[in-house]
N, C-alpha and C positions, 0 to 999 in steps of 0.2 A: 785340612789346612794346606797340605802339600799340593793336592789336586787344585785348589783355587789358586795358588802361587803359580802353578803350571799355566792354568787357563789365563791368568793375567799376564804372565811373561809371553805367552803366544798372541795375546791381543784378542782372545775370544771373548773376554768380558773386559769392559772399561774400568778406569780408576773409580768412578762413582758407584758403579754396580759392585765392585769388589769391596769397597768401604761399607756400603750398606749390608752386604751379606755377613761381614765381620761384626758389625755393631748390632745386627739382628740375633746373632749368636750370644753376643755379650749381654743383651738385655734379658734374655732368658736364662742366664746362668749366674745370677746374683746369689750371694751366700753371705751369712753372718761372719763378720770380721771382729771378733773379740780382741784381736791383737791391737786394735785401735780404740784408745780410751780418751776419756776427757776429764781432767782434774781441774775442778774450779777452785781449789784451795780450801774447800769447806769440809774437811774430814770430820766425821762425828755422825750421831744419830740424826736421821732426817727430821724435818719439821713440817707441820700442816699449817695451812693458812685458813683460819676459821671464819665464819661468816661476818664476824664483827671487825675482821682485819688483824686480830691479834695472832701472834705465832706461838705454838707451843710444840713441844717435843711429840714426836709420832714413835710410839713404843713398837709399832708393828715392823718397822724397817730396822734391819741390822747396820751397824756402822759399817760404812764402805767408802770407797772412792766414788765422788759424784761430781757432776757438772754444777748442779744447783742443789744444795742440801734439802730445800723445800719441795723440790720436784720441778721437772721441765715442762713447761706448758705450750711453748710455741718456739718455731724455728723459721729462719730465713737465710737463704744463700743467694748471693748475687750471681747473675748469670752471665756476666761479661768475661770475667777471668776465672770464675769458679773458685775464688780464693778465701772470701770473707763470709764467715758464718756468724749470725746473730742468734742468741738464745735468750729466751725470756722465762723466768721462774714464777713459780705459784706465789712466792713472796714479793712479787713486784720488781726484783732485780733483773738487770740486763747484762749479758757478757758478750764479748766480741773475740772471735777466734780466728786465727790465720791458718788456713788449711795447708799452706806451704811450709809450715814448721816441720813437717815430715819430709826429709830429704830423699828417703828411700822407701817406697811403699811396699817392699818385699820383707821389711823388718817391722817389728812391733814399735809402736810409738804412743806415747801419752801427750796429748795437746793440753796446753795451758792458755788461759785467756790472755789476750794482749791489752784488754781494757775491761774494767767493770764498773757498772752504774748500779750502786746499791739502793735498797729501798729508802725512800725519804719523802718528805712533803714537797719537794721540788720535782723530784722523779714520780714514779708510780707508787702509789701507796698500797694497791691490791694487786692480785694475780695479773700477769700478763695474758691477753687473750689471742692476740694475732700480731704478726710482724711482716713487714714487707720492705724491699728496697725501692729507691727512688727510681722513676721510670728510666731515665736516661744515663745514669752512672751510678756508681757504689759509693759516692761521696756522702749520702744521706739514707737513712732508713726511717721507718715509721713504726709506731707501736700503738697498741690500744689495750685498755685494761678495764677490769671491773670497777675502777675508780672514776668511771664516766668520762674519760679523757682520751684524746688522740693526741699524740706527741710526735714531733719531728726531731731527729737527732743528726749531728754531724759524726760521720763514722770515724774519721781520723782522731778526733779528740774526745769523742764519746760525751759530747756536751750537748745540752738541750738548745734547739734552735727555735722551736715554737710549740705552744700547747694550745688545744682547743677543748673547751668543755662542752659536753654533748647532752648533759642532764640526765641521762640515764645509762645503765650498764651497757657497754659496747662489746658485742660478741665476735665481731669481724669487721674487716674494712678491706677495700680493693682499690688499686691504682691501675689505670689503663696502661698496657705495655706500648701503646703506639700514640697516645693522645698528647697534644700540646696544651689541653685546657687545664691540666694539674688539678683535676677534681678527684677527691677521695670519696668513695661511697662507703658509708658507714652503716653497719647493721647493728641496731640497738634493741633494747628492750620495748622501746616505742615502736608502734606499727608502721611508721612512716620512715623511709629511707632518707638519711641525712647526706647531703652533699657538702664537703668542705672544699673550699677554694684555697689551695696553698700559696697562690700568687697574691691575693687580696687579703688572706687571713681571716675569712669570715664564712659562716654557714649560709651559702647563697640559696639553697634550695631544698625543699622536703618533697619527697615522692610519695603520695598517699595511695592507698589502695589495699595494702594487706590489712588482714584483720587481726594480726598478732606479731610478736617479736620477729625480727629479721635475724635469721642465723647464717645465711650465706649470701654473698655477693660476688659478681664476677663480671669483669668488662670483656666486650668482644676484642679478639686481637686483630679483627679486620676492619670494623667501623667504629670510630673513636667515640661516637656519641650513643652507642648502644650498650645496655647494662642488663644483666639478668640477676634477679634476687630470688631467694626462697624463704619461706616463713614458716612458723609453727601451724599455720592454717593449711598447710599441705600444698600451697600454691607456688608456682614458679612464674613470674611475671618478666616480660621482656620490656624495657623501657627505651624510648628515644628521648634523652634529656633535653632536646631542642623544642619538643612539642608541648603545647600548653597542658594537653592531657595526660602526657607522659606515656602511658601504657600503649604499646602497640601489639602486644599479643600475650596470651596466656597458654602454657603448655598443658595439654590434656592427655592423660594416660589412655583414654579410650580412642584417641586419634591416632590411626596408623595410616592415614592417606595424605594428610596435609591441608593447609589452609585452602588451597585452590580447589581441590576436589570435593572438599566439604562445603563449598559455596560461601566461605568467610572472607574470601578475597575477590573483590569485584575488578572489573577490567580497569578501573581508574587507579588501582593500587591501594584503595582504602581496605583496612582490615576491620571487620566486625569481631569483637571480642565476646566470648561466651562466658558469662558471669559464673557458671557452675563449674567450669573446667578446673580439674585438679590433676597435679603432676604426680603426687602421692596421696596416700590415704592416712598419712601421719606427718608430723613435722619434717620439713625439708631442712637438712643442715650440711649439704655438700653441693657444691656447683663449680664446674670447671669447664673450659673450652678446650678444643684441641688447637694446636698452635696455628692452624691454617683457617680456623674459624668455621669450619664446615660442621662440626658436632658439637652439642652441648651434653654434659654428662651430669645427671642429678642423682642425689642419694638422700634417703629418708629414713625415719625410724620405723617405717614398715618392712625394714630389712629388704629394700629393693633398690637396685641401681638401674637407672634408665638412660638409655642413649637417645638423643634427639637430632633429627636433621635440622640444623640451624636455619636453612633457607626456607624450608616448607613448615617447620613446626611440628613435624609428624613424629611419633613414637616408633623407633626401629624394630621394636620388640625383641631387642638382644636379651636373653635370659642368663642371669648370672648365678642361678641355682640357689639352693637353700643354706649355702655356707656363709652368706653375708651376715654379719652382725654389726650393729649400729644402734647405740642406745644413749650416747652421751649428749647432754643438752649444750653442745658447743659446735662450732664450725668444724667440719671434717676436712682436712687438706689431702685430698687426692690429686693425681695428676695423670695425664697421658703422656706416652713417650713422645718425645719431640719429633716433629715432622722431619723426615729425611733420614733418621736413624733406623727406621724399621721399613720393611717392604710395604708399599702402599697397599691399604686395605687390610693389613696386618698389624696395626698399631696396637700398643699394649696399653692397659690401665693399671696403675699402681694404687692399691686400695689397703689402708690401715685397719686390719680386722681385729680389733681388740689387741692381743699380744703377739699378732703375727701380721706380715704383709703378704697380702694375695696379689699375684700378678695375673690379670685376665686378658684374654684376647678382647679388644674393645668392641668388636663387632658381632661376635657370636657368643660371647660371655664365658666361654669355657676356662678353666684355671690352668694356666700354663705352668706355674710353679708356686710354691709356698715358701715364705722366708720365715723361719722360726729361730729365736735365740738359742744359744747352746745351753744345756742344762735343763733337767726337768723343773727344777725350783723356779727359774725364771720364766718358764712357759706358763706355770700355774699360778704364780704369784699375781694377785690383783693389782699391785703396784707397778707391774711391768706392762700394763696397757699402754698402747701407743697413743700419745696426744697430738702429735704432729710429724709429718715427713717432709723431707725437701730432696730435691734432685740436685746432684752436682753436675753441672754442664758448664761450658765456656763457649764463647763466640756468640752469645745471645744478643739480639737487638731486634727492634720492631716487635712482631708478634712471637718470635722464637723464644724458647726458654733455654736455648743453648744447642747449637748445631754440631757441637763436638762433646763426647763423653768425657767427664772428669776435667781435670785442670792440667797443669803443666807437670805434676808429679803422680798422678794417679788416672788409671784408665776407667774412670767412671765411679760413682759412689752414690748411695742413698743414705741420709742420716735420719734417725728417728728419735723422738724426744719421749721420755717417759716419766710418770709420777714418782718413780722410785729415785728419782734424781740423776738418771743416766742419760747420755746421749749415746746411742749405739750406731755403729757403722756397718754397711752392707756393700760388698764390692763384688764385681764380676769375676768369675773364675776363668783364669787365663790359661793358655795352652800348656805352660809349664806347671801350673798348679794341678791341673788334672793328673799329669804323670806322677807327680809327687803324692797325690792322694791314693793312686792306684798301688804305688809301691808301699805306702804305709799300710794300706788295707791287706797287701799280700803278707807283709811281715806279721801283721796281727793275726791273720788265719793261720800262718805257720806256727806262731806261738801258741795259739790255742790248740792246734793238733798236737803239738808237743807236750802240752800239759794233760791232755786226754790220754796220750800214749803212756805217759808216766804214771798217771793213776791207775790204768789197767795193769801196768807192769807191777806196781806195788800190791794191788789185789792179788794177782797170780803168784808173787813171791810169798805173800802172807799165807796163802792157802797151801801152797806146796812146801812150806818150811815147817809146817806143823804135823805132828804125828797124830793119826785118826785112828781111834780104837773102835771096833764095832762090838756091842754086846747083845 
């Protein structure tokens, strides 16, 4: 750090380079932060949401402080100020949290919700599947549920603004980060992608082509009419919603050359689609784009994560190894590090790997670090599986998910949702924290040596203090 400060003061590196070097270090230094807790005011044993929608006590979970007693299934954090977090429970309830309740990030803090929307006939009746904020500001957020509905909420009053019935279970939804058309792409149990127009309040279009339920949807951050969707049939389709046919391409795991080199793109710009193309050999339940729209990342039940060149549609062949685990029949919320925070070509991918978060190098797939909760019980408990993760950034706009790490009171954070009712925090390790950790480890080592020395002295004194008689 001192060397970087010297280089910056002498003008050898510019302010942007200096900032990027610092954020690159911070991105790979995240750790568990159990000092930050979330208390939803629902102390007691957790409950489970059964298939018929009834709520019953879950005897497997010990009474503890929790954000949602029934379990947390979805999170969303606005990208403009990095201040407002929304959580959705397995019981259909919603809670809004203010991240600036914590004035000093160096001290422990327990967050409490500023607003709660309980399960009801007017709100959601079954578990929340996905949450997202309105495209242009944090005044509204959207939620989908197993109760077949998409709902729009006013953030400040936590009141319902609009509700759309989709006729089947809704697994996920996506709002374009740059578009003015205000179309919400909904992935449901039905094989057609449903487009809901928030402006007119109607289901304006269905995109047919998949052969099974839609588990993943994601809009391009560069082209406002381009949408990517993933299905249980193992395909990832790219759509231009202005076209009558809709589909403009399908990602093929066997294609490492791209459309042009394979003869699928003619000189006029028309793309021929291969009907047999599959992105994964099992259901696809994860899709995301990098902030600049250059790459698409997909994940499937075949325990593979693939990175695709968005312009050519080719598989970059990045290998993420055998450590990837992915088995839940729900949309996976992974994300890439915001453009500008990491060195170009060294972007990171944050992946919820059951009960841990893996941070990969996006382009070669090696594991940079693993984030695991403290305590063996939490790591082995099936209820500690991660159901959603969100990035806390600020200054977001357009395709960016936040050009600055953290908000006004924290140097970056990741929040994860868990079926045991917890929302856990993960924060970067700062310079001061490393020194404190080293001091603590030295003290622990010194105490351990003292204990061993005392034990040896006791054994020696015990032997020397006894009279031994040989017969």
